[in-house]
N, C-alpha and C positions, 0 to 999 in steps of 0.2 A: 281725518286720516291724511298722512303725508303724501306728497306727489310720488315719492319713491315707491310706496306701498301700492299705490294705484297702478303704477306703471307695470309692475311685474304680472298681476293678473291679466291686464290688457294685452300684454305681449303673449302670454300663454294662450289666451283666447284667439289671438291672431294666428298662432302656430296651429291650433286645432282647426281654425276656419280654413287655413290653406292646406290642411291634411299632412303636415310635416310629421307628426308622431306616427301616423298610420304608415306612411312611406318608410320611416325609420324601422318600424317593426317588421314590415314586409321584406325590406332589404336585408336586415340582420338575419332573419330566418332563412331567406333564400341563399344568402352568402354562406351560412353555416352548412346547409345541405350540399351546396356546390363544393365546398371544401372537403366534406366527408366523402362525397362521390369521387372527387379528384384524387384524394389520398388512396382510395381503393383501386380506381380504374387506370389512372395514368401509369403507375409502375407495371401493371399487367399488360399494357399496350407496348411495353418496351421503352417508354420514354424515360429520360434521366430524372433523378430526384429533384433537380432544380426547377422542373416544370411545375411541381406542386407548389414550390415557394413562389413562383411567378404568378400562379393563380391567386394565391393569398394576397400578394402585393397589389395586383390589379383590383381585387375586391376592396381592399382598404382604400386605394386611390379613388375608386368609384363612389364611395360613400358620400364625401362632400359634394360631388357632382349631383348625385341623386337628391340630396337635401336642397341644394340650390334650385334645381329644376322643380322640385315639389313646391317651393315657395313661390316661384314665378308662374307656373302653369297648373291648370286643372284638367283632369280627364273627364269629359262630359259625354252624354249620348250623341252630341253633335261633333265630337272630336276633341282634340287638345286645344284649349283656349287659354288665354292669359287671365290670371286671377284678377277679378275686379276689386275696386276699393271697398272697404267695409261699409261706407256710407250707403252705397247702392244696395247692398245686401240688407241693411237695416230698413231701408225704405220699402223693400218688397215684402218685409216680414211684419205681420200683425203683432204689435207689442202686447196686446191684451191676451191673445190666445196663442200660445206656443204649442204646436203639436209635438208629440213624442217622435223622436228621430227614428226613421225607418232603417231596417237592416239593408246594407248594400252588398253587392257581389264581392267587393273588396274585403268586407268583414269576414265572409266565408272563406276567402282565400287565405287571409291572415290566420284564421282559426285552424285551417288545414295545415298550413306551414308550421304553426306552433306545435301541432300534434306530431308532425314528422320529426321536428327537432327533439321533442320529448322522447320519442321512440329511439332516436339515435343516441341521446345523452344518457338515458336511463341505464343501459348496460355498462357504460363507462364508469358511472358513479357507483353502481351496485354490482360491479363485476364479480367481486368476491362472493357475494350472496348468491349470484345466479350460477356460479361455476358448479359443474356436476362432479368436480373432483372431491374425494374425501379430504377432510381437514389435514390429515397427516401427510398428504401428497403435495400440498401447496408449498411453493418456495423451492421445490426440487427441480432438477432438470427433467422434464417430462419427455418420454421417448416413445416413438412409434417405430417398430421394427418391421420392415417389409420383407416379402419373400425374396430369396436370392434367385434371380432369373437364370434359367438353364440356357446357356449360350454355347454348350458343347456340341450340339447337333446329335446328341445321343439321348433318346427318350428315357433311358434307364435313370437319368439324373432328374427327371421331372419330380419324382417323389422327394428328392432332397431340397427342392425349392422351398417348401414349407418346413421340411425337417431342419435345415440350417437356421431358418427364421426362429423356430421353436427353441433350438439349442442356445441361440444368442439371447433370446428373451429370458430364458431360465438363468443364464450366467449373469445377466445384468440385474435381475430382480433381487439379488442378494445384497445389493449396494444400498447403504443408508442415504446416499446423496442423490440417488436416481429414482424416478418414478416411471416404471415401464408398463406400457399397455400390454395386457396379456394376449396370448396366442388366439384364444377363442374370440376375443373382441375384434382383433385385427382380421382374423379369417372371415368372420361374418360380414365385416365392413367391406372387405375386398370382393367377396362374392357378390355382394349387393351392388357395388360400384363398377366392377370391371369383369364380372363373371370369373370363370376359372382360367381365362387366358391371361397369364401373368405378363405376357409381352405388351399388353395394352396399358400397363402401368407407366404412364409418362411422368416426368418430374412434377408437372402441374397437378395431375390427378393424385399423385402420392401426397403432395403437400395439402391438397384439399381434404384428403382423408385424415391426415394428421391433425388438421385443425378441428375436424369433427370430433375427435377424441381428446381435444385440448392438449395436444403434444406440440412442444416448441422445437423439438429436434427429431429428425428422421434418419434412420439407418437403412440404407438400401445397398444391394450388392448383386454380383453376377458370378456365375461359374463358367470357366473356360477350360478347354482340354487341348493338349498338344501331345500326341503320342500317348505315353503312359502317365504323363504329368498333368495334374489337375491344379488350376489356379483359381483361387477365390479372392475377389476384390470386394471391398466395402467402402462406402462413402458415408460420412457423418455430415448431415446437411441441416441448415436452418430452415424450418418449416415455413417461415413467412417470406424470406427473401430468396430461397433456393441457393444461398451461398454454401459452398462446401467447406466445412471447417477443416476436415482431415480425411485423407484416403489411405487405406491399408491394402496390402496385397500379400497373400500367403500362397506358397506353392509346395506340393508334395505328390506322392504317388496316388494315382486314381483310386478312389473308394477305400483303399486300405488305411489311409491316413485322414479320412474326412473328419472323424471325431477329434483327432489331435489338432488338425488345422483349425477347426472351429473353436476349440478351447483356447488356442493361442490367439486367434483373431478376437475372440470375446474379451480376453484379458487386456489386449491393447486398447480396444474400444472403451472398456470400463475404466482403465487408468486415465485415458485422455479425458473422458467426461467427468470423472471425479475430480481430477485436478482443475479442470475448467470451472466446476462448481465451487470448489474451495477458494479459488482465486477471486470469485465474485464477492466473497464475504470477508475479505481481509484487507487491512490497510497498508500492508508492507509493500515496499518497492521490490517486486519479485521478477522483474524482467530478466534477471540474470540466473534464474533457477531453472535448470534443465534436467528433467528426469521423466522416464516413462512409467515409473512406479508410484501409484497413489499412496501406497503404504510409506514409501521413503519420503514422499512429499509431506505427509502428515507429521512424521517425526521431525522433519526439517523445520516445519512451521512451529512446532512445539519448542524446538531448540531456539528459534528466533525469539519466541515469547520469553523463555527463561533468560536468554542473553540480555534482552531489553530490561529485565528486572534485576540484572547483575547477579543472577544465580548461575555462576559459571559451571558448577558441578552438574546441575540439571541440564544446562545447555550442551555440555560436552557429551553427556549420556545420550541425549536425543540425536545429536549430530552423528554419533557413532552408530546408533541404531539405523539412521537413515542410510548410512554408507553400507551397513550390512544388508539392508534391503535392496540397495542398488550400488554395486561395487564401483560404478563409474559416475557416481553423483558428485560432480566436481564442485557444485555450489556448496554442498555440505562440507566438503574437504576444506574449502577456503574459509568458511565460517569457523570450522574446527581449528584451523591454524591460528586465527585471531583469538579464539577462546583460550587455547593453551598459552598463547603469548600473554594474555591478560592475567593469567595465574602463574606467570613466570616459568612455564615449562618449555624452555626454548627448544630442546631437542624434538619434542613432540610437535611443537608449532612448525618447525622447519620440515619435519617429516611430511606433514600433511600439505604444506605449501608445495613441496616438490612432487608429492603424489598427484596433486592437481595439475602441476606443470607438465608432468609426463603424459597426461591425457588431453593436453591442450589442442592437439591437431584435430580432434573430432568435434571441436566446438566452432560456432560462428565467430567472425572477426571481433565483434564487440566483446564477446565473452573472453576471447583470448587476451584482450587488453586487461581485463580484470584479473585473470590468472597471473599475467606478468607483473601486475601491481602487487599482488600478494607475495609472489616470489621476491620482489624487490624489498618487501617488508622483512622477510626471512633473511635476506642478504644484507640488511641494514643499509639500503641505498635509497634514502628518502627522495632524492631528486629524480631518480628513475621512477619511483612510485608516483610522484607528483606528475611527471610527464604522462605516464600511462593513464592516470586518472583524468587529467585534463583532456586527453585525446578521446576518452570515453564520453566526457561531457560535451565535447564538440558534436558527437553523434546524438546524444540524448541529454540535452540541457536541462530537462525536467526531472532527472534522476535524483531523488532525495538522498539515496544511499551514497552515490558518488559525490554529490555536493558536500555531504557531511565529511567524506573521506578527504577531500581536498582541504577542507578547513582543518581537519585533524592533523594532517601532514604539516601544514603551515604552523599549527600550534606547537608541534614537536620540534620544529625548526626555530622556534621562538620568533617567528615572523608574526607578531601580534596583530598588526593592522590587517594583514591578509587573512588571518584566521578569523578575526571578527567579521570581516566582510563575508567570508564563507559560511560561518555559522548563522549569521543573520539571513543570508539568502536561503539557507536550508530551512529555517523557521518560516520564511515567507512561502516557500513551496509547500510545506505541510499545511499552512493556513489556507492555501488555495484548495486543498482537497479536504478541508474540514477535519484535520487530524493534528496531532501534536508530536513533536520529536521525542526521542527517548531521553532519559535523564541526563546522560553525559553531554548532550548538546547544551543544556542549560549550565551544567557544571563547568565545562570547558570555556564556554562563552563568557561566563562570569569570571573565570580565571584570567582570560585574556584582557577583560576590562580592568581587572585588578593590576595587571602588569603595566598598563599604560596610565594608571592612576584615575580611571574613570569609575569612581566608587559608587556614584549614584546609580549608574547603569548596572553596575555589579550587583548592588542590593536589589534592584528592581527585577533583574533576570532570575536571581535566586528565589525571590518571592513568587515569581511566575512559575518557576519549576516546582515549588511546593504545591501549587494549585493543581498542576497536571500530574504530579507524582507524589501524592500524599504519603504513600508507603515508604518513600525515601526522605521523609521529613527530617530525620536526624542527620542524614548526610548533608542536606542543604543547610541545616542549622550550624553544622560544623564549619562550612565555608562562610556563612554569614557571620559567625563569631570571629573568624580570621579577619574578615573585612573590617568589622567594627573595632577589634583590638588594634589593627594597624593604624586606624584613624584616632585612636585614643578615646573612643566612645565607651567608657567603662560601664555605663548604665545599660546600654543595649547589649554589650558583650556579656554582661552578667546575666541578662535575661536569657540569651541563647544558651549560655553554659548551664543554667539551671534547667532549662527545657531539655537539653541533651541528657542531663543526669536523670531526670524523671523518666524519659523514654528508655534509656539504657537499663535503668534499674528494673523497669517493668519487663524488659526483655531478659532479665536475669544476668546482666553483666556484673562481674566482680568489680569491686572498688578500684583495684589496680588498673584495670582496662579503661575505666572512666577517667582516671587521673592521667593516663597516657594520652588520651584524647585531649584533655585540657592542656597538657604539656605541648602537644603538637600544635594546637591552636595558637598558644602564646609564642612558640618558636617561629611559626610561619608569619605571625603578626608582628614580629620584630621585638617582642618583649622577652629578652634573653634571661634576665634575672628570674622572672616569674616562671618561665619555662623550666629552668633548672630546678626550681623549687618543686614543681609537680613531678618532674622526672625522678628526682631522688625519693619522693614519697612513694611513687609507683614501684620503683625497684626494691625499696625496702619491704613492700608488701608481697613482692614476687621474687625473692632472692634466687639467683641461678637461672631464671627464666630467660632463654636465649632471645626471645622477641622483645621483651622489656629492656634487656641489656643492650640489644642492638639499637633500639630507638634512642636510648640515652647516649650511647657512645657516638652515634651518627650526629647527634646534636652537638656533642663536645667537639668533634672533629670539624664540622661545618663552621663552627664559631671560633675554632682554634683556641680553646680554653682547656685547662687541666690536661695537657698532653700526656703526662706520665700516667694519669688515671685512665685516659683513653687507650693508651698502649696496653695496659694491664687487662682491659676488657676485650679489645678487638683481636689481639693475637690468639688467645684461647678459642675464640669463636671461629676464626679462620682455620685454625688447626683442626677443630672438631668438624667443621663444615666446609671443606676445601672447594666444593663445587657451588657454593652460594655466591652468585654474582654480586649481590648487594653488599655482602660482608667484605668481599675482595675489593670492591670499589671504594668503600670507606677506608679500608686499610691502605689502599694506594694513595688516597688523599692525605692520610696521616704521614705516610712516608715522604710525600712531597713537602709537607710542613716541616719535617725533620731534616730535609735536605738530602735524603737518600734517593736520588733521581733515577739511577739505573734500576734499582730494585722496584721502585714505584712504577716504572715503565712496564716491567715484566708482569707485575700484579695487575695493573690496569688492563693490559692486553688480555690476560686470562679472564678477567671480569667481562671485558667486551665480547669475547668469544662465547661466553655463557649467557649473555643477555638475549632476550627474545626480540626486543624492539631497539630501534635507533634511539640513543640518548644524547641529546644535543650538548648538555652540560659535560657529559663524559667525553664526547668527541672534542669539545673545545679545550678541556683541561689536558687531554692527551696530546693534542696538537701543540699546545703551549709548552708542555713538558718536553716533547721532542725537539722543539726549537731551542729550549734551554740546554739540552744535552748536546745538540749540534754546536751551539755557541761555545761550549766548554772544550 
């Protein structure tokens, strides 16, 4: 056997001889018990949270000290002595007859400590199995409602102490998000713990009772009277920390309005708790959503989901429902403004942006910044929007929503490097919370990479987008095809085009629509001849279709080819649809190509007024046109 193999057993024997493993076991068990006791007792003594951390640090630092001392010293009946060398021990021991090791007091202490550790650890590991809650109640906000103390000085209201408690319990019990301990349970527990004297219900006693019925939230309140006015107050409190989440106060005529006041109070409490519960289970950055209606909040969340999947009609429907449930729900108004802008309904977009702006004064300062930013969008003032958004980020630098908005504004301003920095930061923030951005983050970041010629990163980000948003695969393939066409990679472009055809055919798309996508891909990829070929095939399959004709004529005007044919297509479209901003914009560009500058200026201004978003290309062309007119 090698010396190395002999050395390891000899060292282990020496550790055992010096009692190091025994000391380690005793220290670990004792430290665990001390930590558990400190975690329970220290906060109750009013000591700050850092005292628990200090105890843990001291116990960790004490471990190497205990091990070193156990190596050097032994505890014997004669006191603490220095551990002798192994040779002396071997001389005192008969090698032929080795007696079985006797149990020591330390062995019993270790066993007792391990049993205590097991008792403490078992409930933590098997907490779900030991809970007395029914299965359908787990995961909900569990609530214990206490009697409302009679502080009026009038004994006639003593009856209402339990009466108000029962009414609140009944109102909250109808919620799917809440698990409310029933009146009989609480009543028997209170009588057992505090008798019928409700004044003896201190916050600590209330919280102890809440824990007995496995409630993590407590609702307690008081009744006060001044003249003929009765005031009911209610506190929503954390059962563990005694932190008050929210306080409410209702006031009305004594006795006559007790039921009405209790109903109103119960609704406020229910909405607050339901919204609190919903927020625990979602990944959205919702710091900017303010409403007291749980119904409105649920519609709002559904709108966000639909918006994230680019289902604008579903999003608009739910945002509108949220506003009908809460007519002052500014967050839903702002989202609705963006939603209508996305589907080019500029008037509706501006309407809701201004509706939000009119209610701005009732909001906190950071929310006002967001409202001003939305109004700047409606007013087509991107630099103002950028300023308000950055000021919000100064307050809340981890806001995923506003980080995205700053990147989006820079993208619209064609500030590609700044937009890339913003979108990459947005993705990093989502990664930290183990979530992924919505589809447009990937699409716009890929587009910004494309504009600066960073095609490897462009391809990579689109592929990543497919992994996170597989239901948007055809959209990502569209942009991947543009990227590969622009690089002259016909093989990969052909693959994406074929995959797009398969997916769209399965979705029931007509041939003409698939060809229009092909044409758009080649046009954006810089292959003008191929794009024209597909546009003509698509238009032939859909003669007279305004959308097919517009896509084709826009291509002709942007590339300044076949101007007479372009005129014959765009003029009837503008005459038939005089309020279509896109048709007017293309017509204005055609007029510039034809040298009709004054008329072009009028048409472009009309188009600008009808657009929902700031268009940097439109702004640049118009400015250049005005300079030309001024020069003449």
